[in-house]
C-alpha positions as CSV (number, residue, x, y, z in Angstrom):
1,X,83.3,121.3,92.1
2,X,85.8,118.5,92.0
3,X,84.4,115.2,90.7
4,X,84.0,111.9,92.7
5,X,87.1,110.5,91.0
6,X,89.1,112.9,93.2
7,X,87.5,112.2,96.5
8,X,90.6,110.7,98.1
9,X,92.9,113.5,96.6
10,X,90.6,116.2,98.0
11,X,90.4,114.5,101.4
12,X,94.2,114.4,101.7
13,X,94.6,117.9,100.5
14,X,92.0,119.1,102.9
15,X,93.8,117.4,105.8
16,X,97.0,119.2,104.9
17,X,95.2,122.6,104.4
18,X,93.5,122.3,107.8
19,X,96.6,121.1,109.7
20,X,98.1,124.1,111.5
21,X,101.4,122.3,112.2
22,X,102.1,122.3,108.4
23,X,103.9,125.4,107.3
24,X,101.8,128.1,105.6
25,X,103.5,127.9,102.2
26,X,102.8,124.1,102.0
27,X,99.2,124.6,103.0
28,X,98.9,127.3,100.4
29,X,100.3,125.0,97.7
30,X,97.8,122.3,98.7
31,X,95.0,124.9,98.5
32,X,96.3,126.0,95.0
33,X,96.5,122.3,93.9
34,X,92.9,121.7,95.1
35,X,91.7,124.8,93.3
36,X,93.4,123.7,90.1
37,X,91.5,120.4,90.2
38,X,88.2,122.2,90.8
39,X,88.7,124.7,87.9
40,X,86.0,123.5,85.4
41,X,87.2,125.9,82.7
42,X,90.2,123.8,81.9
43,X,90.2,120.2,80.6
44,X,90.8,117.4,83.1
45,X,94.3,116.5,81.9
46,X,95.5,120.1,82.3
47,X,94.0,120.5,85.7
48,X,95.7,117.3,86.9
49,X,99.0,118.5,85.4
50,X,98.8,121.9,87.1
51,X,98.0,120.3,90.5
52,X,101.0,117.9,90.1
53,X,103.3,120.8,89.2
54,X,102.3,122.8,92.2
55,X,102.9,119.9,94.6
56,X,106.2,118.9,92.9
57,X,107.5,122.4,93.6
58,X,107.1,122.0,97.4
59,X,107.7,118.3,97.9
60,X,111.3,118.8,98.9
61,X,110.7,121.6,101.3
62,X,112.9,120.9,104.4
63,X,110.3,122.3,106.8
64,X,107.6,119.9,105.7
65,X,106.6,117.3,108.3
66,X,107.1,113.7,107.2
67,X,103.5,112.8,107.4
68,X,102.5,115.7,105.2
69,X,105.1,114.7,102.6
70,X,103.7,111.2,102.6
71,X,100.2,112.6,102.0
72,X,101.5,114.7,99.1
73,X,103.3,111.7,97.6
74,X,100.0,109.8,97.8
75,X,98.1,112.7,96.1
76,X,100.8,113.0,93.3
77,X,100.7,109.2,92.7
78,X,96.9,109.1,92.5
79,X,96.9,112.1,90.1
80,X,99.6,110.6,87.9
81,X,97.6,107.4,87.7
82,X,94.5,109.3,86.7
83,X,96.5,111.3,84.1
84,X,97.8,108.0,82.6
85,X,94.3,106.7,82.4
86,X,93.3,109.7,80.4
87,X,96.1,109.3,77.9
């Protein structure tokens, strides 16, 4: 289960995952990123880094709707801030 500190991130990722107008590969990357954050076996900094990496790979996809790109940028910004707080 993803902690309360990631409520906004999970909400934004869920919006992307459930939006059928977003291409399937982007929804899959959002799902993978969400699953990375919820993986309790890894430490928090690693989970955040894995989620950022997955989202960075798809951020420049030309088929991505602009509103989805904005949501992903918000997610990445929030995750980077949390990662800095851990350092």
